[in-house]
C-alpha positions in Angstrom: 85.2 -62.7 37.3 82.4 -63.0 34.8 80.3 -60.3 33.4 77.2 -61.7 35.1 78.9 -62.3 38.5 77.0 -61.3 41.5 78.0 -57.7 42.6 78.4 -58.8 46.2 80.8 -61.6 45.3 82.7 -59.2 43.0 83.0 -56.5 45.7 84.1 -59.1 48.3 86.8 -60.4 46.0 88.0 -56.9 45.4 88.1 -56.0 49.1 89.7 -59.3 50.3 92.0 -59.7 47.3 94.9 -59.1 49.7 94.4 -62.6 51.0 95.7 -63.9 47.7 98.4 -61.3 47.1 99.8 -61.0 50.6 99.1 -64.3 52.3 98.9 -66.9 49.6 95.3 -67.9 50.1 93.6 -69.5 47.1 90.1 -68.4 46.0 87.5 -71.2 46.1 85.2 -71.2 43.1 81.7 -72.2 44.4 78.6 -72.8 42.3 76.0 -70.1 42.6 73.4 -72.0 44.5 70.9 -69.0 44.5 71.1 -67.9 40.9 67.4 -67.2 40.9 67.5 -65.3 44.2 71.1 -64.0 44.7 69.9 -61.6 47.5 69.2 -64.6 49.8 72.7 -65.9 50.1 76.0 -65.1 48.3 79.5 -65.8 49.3 83.2 -65.6 48.4 85.8 -67.9 50.0 89.6 -68.3 50.3 91.6 -71.2 51.7 95.1 -71.6 53.1 96.4 -74.8 54.6 95.4 -73.5 58.1 92.5 -71.2 57.6 89.4 -70.5 55.5 88.1 -67.0 55.2 84.4 -66.8 54.0 82.7 -63.5 53.2 78.9 -64.0 53.2 75.7 -62.1 52.7 72.5 -63.7 53.8 69.2 -61.9 53.5 71.1 -58.5 53.5 73.3 -59.3 56.5 77.1 -59.4 55.9 79.5 -61.5 57.9 83.1 -62.7 57.6 83.7 -66.2 59.0 87.2 -67.6 59.9 87.4 -71.4 60.0 90.4 -73.3 61.3 91.1 -76.0 58.8 93.1 -78.2 61.3 92.6 -79.7 64.7 94.8 -78.4 67.5 95.0 -79.4 71.2 92.2 -76.9 71.8 90.3 -76.9 68.4 89.5 -80.6 68.5 87.0 -82.6 66.5 83.4 -81.8 67.6 84.5 -78.3 68.8 83.5 -75.5 66.5 86.3 -74.3 64.3 84.2 -71.3 63.0 84.5 -67.8 64.3 83.1 -64.4 63.2 85.7 -61.9 62.3 84.0 -59.3 64.6 84.5 -61.7 67.5 88.1 -62.4 66.6 89.3 -58.9 66.1 89.1 -57.8 69.7 91.1 -60.8 70.6 93.8 -59.8 68.0 93.8 -56.1 68.9 91.8 -55.1 72.0 89.8 -52.0 71.5 90.1 -52.0 67.7 86.4 -51.8 67.2 85.7 -49.2 69.9 84.2 -46.0 68.4 84.4 -47.3 64.8 82.0 -45.9 62.4 80.4 -48.5 60.2 79.5 -47.4 56.7 76.0 -48.0 55.4 77.2 -48.8 51.8 77.8 -52.5 51.4 81.0 -52.1 49.3 82.5 -49.6 51.9 81.4 -52.0 54.7 83.3 -54.9 53.0 86.3 -52.6 52.6 86.2 -51.7 56.3 86.1 -55.4 57.4 88.9 -56.3 55.0 91.0 -53.4 56.2 90.6 -54.5 59.8 91.5 -58.1 59.0 94.5 -56.9 57.1 95.7 -54.5 59.7 95.2 -56.8 62.8 95.1 -60.3 61.5 98.6 -60.9 60.0 99.7 -63.6 62.4 96.3 -65.4 62.1 96.4 -65.2 58.3 99.9 -66.7 58.4 98.6 -69.7 60.4 98.9 -68.7 64.1 95.6 -70.0 65.5 96.1 -69.0 69.1 93.5 -66.2 69.0 90.9 -68.8 67.8 92.0 -71.2 70.5 91.5 -68.5 73.2 88.0 -67.8 71.9 87.2 -71.5 71.8 88.2 -71.7 75.5 85.8 -68.8 76.2 88.6 -66.1 76.4 86.5 -63.2 75.3 82.8 -62.3 75.7 80.5 -62.7 72.7 80.3 -59.4 70.7 77.2 -58.0 69.1 77.6 -57.6 65.3 77.3 -54.0 64.2 74.3 -53.0 62.0 75.4 -51.5 58.7 72.5 -49.1 59.1 74.0 -47.6 62.3 77.1 -45.4 62.3 
């Protein structure tokens, strides 16, 4: 991390550092495309052979995207390989988002998302893409993303 690194990217790397330590993901160094306006879009990304985890903030909205890096019998070319963490979590652990209180503070929000992924996503992070395949087949209804401003 550099002294002038974007605070969002720094906080995302701190919250999702377990991807490197516990699952062998490699951080991806990306150029800062919005150095003049970092509030518009900032991201941090980690890769494994099977999965990419991207933590993004665009115009104040935070999202964690999971991207299958390989094709499978279900995740074929021309089929989306990208899934929002908040859509995947209920597939991994039904009910895990029910009644959850979402912090308003961005750093705490990132920590909550990272904690949920760490707690419920071990198999996925080790390369088991079945949850993504189920979602790709339409196995779960679309979920509305929580608003950080609502508890």
